[in-house]
PLY file of the C-alpha trace (Angstrom):
ply
format ascii 1.0
element vertex 60
property float x
property float y
property float z
element edge 59
property int vertex1
property int vertex2
end_header
-141.90 -47.10 -5.29
-141.35 -43.39 -5.87
-138.29 -42.45 -3.95
-135.40 -41.40 -5.77
-132.09 -40.88 -3.74
-128.82 -39.24 -5.03
-125.49 -38.40 -3.18
-124.17 -34.87 -3.81
-121.01 -34.44 -2.02
-121.77 -35.17 1.50
-125.50 -34.85 1.30
-128.00 -37.55 0.54
-130.92 -35.87 -1.43
-134.36 -38.22 -1.49
-136.86 -36.98 -3.56
-140.60 -37.98 -3.72
-143.47 -37.42 -6.02
-146.14 -35.76 -4.09
-148.54 -34.88 -7.19
-152.14 -35.36 -7.48
-151.22 -38.35 -9.50
-148.86 -40.17 -7.25
-151.51 -39.47 -4.52
-154.12 -41.34 -6.54
-151.88 -44.25 -7.43
-150.64 -44.69 -3.56
-151.69 -47.92 -2.26
-153.20 -48.80 1.33
-150.74 -49.47 4.02
-150.38 -53.01 5.57
-152.75 -51.63 8.29
-155.35 -50.11 6.12
-155.31 -46.71 8.11
-153.00 -44.58 5.41
-151.99 -44.82 1.89
-148.30 -45.35 1.12
-147.08 -42.97 -1.46
-143.56 -43.86 -1.17
-141.46 -46.65 0.19
-138.02 -47.90 -0.37
-139.28 -51.50 0.42
-136.70 -51.98 3.09
-133.03 -50.80 3.18
-131.33 -49.58 0.58
-127.69 -48.22 0.38
-126.58 -44.92 -0.44
-122.73 -44.99 -0.02
-121.77 -46.04 3.24
-125.45 -45.02 4.58
-128.39 -47.60 4.78
-131.73 -45.74 4.51
-135.20 -47.30 5.10
-138.19 -44.85 4.07
-142.05 -45.24 4.04
-143.98 -42.17 3.34
-147.84 -42.15 4.02
-150.81 -39.72 3.28
-154.26 -40.10 5.11
-157.02 -42.16 3.52
-159.75 -39.71 2.15
0 1
1 2
2 3
3 4
4 5
5 6
6 7
7 8
8 9
9 10
10 11
11 12
12 13
13 14
14 15
15 16
16 17
17 18
18 19
19 20
20 21
21 22
22 23
23 24
24 25
25 26
26 27
27 28
28 29
29 30
30 31
31 32
32 33
33 34
34 35
35 36
36 37
37 38
38 39
39 40
40 41
41 42
42 43
43 44
44 45
45 46
46 47
47 48
48 49
49 50
50 51
51 52
52 53
53 54
54 55
55 56
56 57
57 58
58 59
């Protein structure tokens, strides 16, 4: 959800859309304290590296 990853040489570039539209579409976190704007939904592989990411924004 809203996370793109790309290997460029020896760097992993993660891109998250922080636009107003993406923030409006964010869903409540499991605790309900924040909104989840981006997640990898668990671990994903980029080459030999595993990444797990959750990006949250405050509730308004």
